N, C-alpha and C positions, 0 to 999 in steps of 0.2 A: 323617267321614270313609268312603271310600269300601270297600263288600266287595266282594269276587270276585264271589258270589253274588248281590249284592242290584242288580249293573248290569243297568237295563231300554231297552231300545233301545226308539222309537216305533215300533210294528205298523202302524200307520194311512195310512202313507205319504203323505201331503201335504207334506211339508216337501222343501225342497229339501235340509237336511243333517238328516241323524237325532239326534235329541236325546237324551242319553243322560243317565239319574239315578240317582247313586251314594249310595243311602240304602236303609236297613232303619228309619224310621220310621213308628209309628202316630200321631205328631201332630206338631203343629210348623208352621213360619213358612215361606215360597215368596215368590219374587219369580218373577216370568215376565216374558222380555223379548220383547217383541214385534216386530215392524217391520211397519210399514207401506209399499209399494212407490211409494202417490201418495196424493194428500187425497180423503178422503169426510167426505160429512156421513150420520152415523152417528145418529138414534134411540138413546138410553138409555135405555130402559126408562120410568120416570116423572121423570126427569130430563129429556130433552127430546132437541133434537135437535143436535147439536154437532159442529164443522169439526174435522175431526182431521188437518194437515199430513203428509205422506210423512215417514216418520223412523222413530226407534225409543223405544218405551212400556215403561217399569217399571213392572210393577203388583204391592203386595206383598197378600198375602193369609194365613190362618192354616187352618188344620184338627187340631178339639181330638182329632178322628176320624178314619182313613184315610184320612193323608195322601197314601199313594198314590194312591186311591182318588179324591179328588181331582182331584190333578193330571193323571191319565190322565183324567178327565171336562174339565177346560181342555182339552187334544189333543183328543177328538173332535171335529167336526164335524158332527156328527147330534147334539144335546140340546135339550132344551127353554132357554129363554132364561130365568135364572133371576137370576143376580148381574149387576152392570152389566157386570163383563168378558165376557160370554157375547155381549153385545151388540160389543162391540171383536175381540173374535177372530172374529167370523164374517167380516170382512175382515181380520186380520190374520195374520199368521203367529209363531208361535211361534220361533225362534231358540236360545232358551237356558231352563233353567229353574235357579234355584241352593235351597236349600233349608238350615233350619238347625232346630237344635233349639229346642225352647223354649213356653214357656207363649204363649198369646192377648196376657198384655199387652207382649210384646216384642213383634207387629206392629205397634205403632204404633210404637215408639222405631227400631225400622228403617225404618219407611217414612219417616219424620223424618231418618233419619241420611243416605236417601237422597234425598230433598227439598234437601240441602242439600251435593250434589255439584255442581259447578261447572256450571253453563248447563244445570240443573233446571228443566223449565217444571212448571205445574200447567194441565193443558188443559184439565179438568172438575170445577170446587168441587164436593166430596159423594161424587165418584166412589169407591167401595167403603169410602166410611165414615161409610153411615150409623149402625152402630152406636158407636160412638164419637165426638171433637171433633176430628180431625184433618181439615183443610181438605180433605183426598184422599189416598188410596191408589195414586192414580195420576199417574207424571210421563212428562214427553216429552222426549226428547233426539235433536238433529239428526244423533250419530252414536252407535254403537255404546257405551254404558254400560259393557259386562259385564266388564272390567277391573279399572274401580275398584269396580264390587260385588263382584266378588269378592275383591278387598282387603279390604271391607266382612266378609265372613262369616270370612274368616282371621284380622284381626286383634280381632273385636268378639263372632262368635258363639262361636266352637268354644270358646275359651278355657274359656268360660264354663257350656259343655254338658263337658269334661271334667273340670272342677271339680266340679262336679254328679255327676256321675258316680262320680268317689273319693271322696265323701262318703257314699254308699249303699250 
């Protein structure tokens, strides 16, 4: 649930649209929606070089400490290439960020749910999933999937979060 004092505006100015994140969480799961305006051949670390068509990409990740810092890092242009997603972000534009309260094991569950959205395609096997058995944590869509991802957030993740909070 967004908190008035927890809204963060992207200060870096490299987006056409300002990204707003409404959360105060130390750990959790997140989805980045990334737009590529044209096709690129991109070297993704040790995975190799892949063709990325223009369109929308959704990356699912987690941060078990400092979720806000992790997302801010992804939004920065000037950074050391460390994760697979860093290579794609060098060419793309983040158009939205979705956050979810949850432990690391929910990252794979959310990734699989996004992979089952109609017309989702895996552009690179092993992308972002070197620490699990998922085929990928990156999905390609011709059209912006944000509305469908928002429905997953409301229908799946938030009730579980509230239930957990109520028990503590």
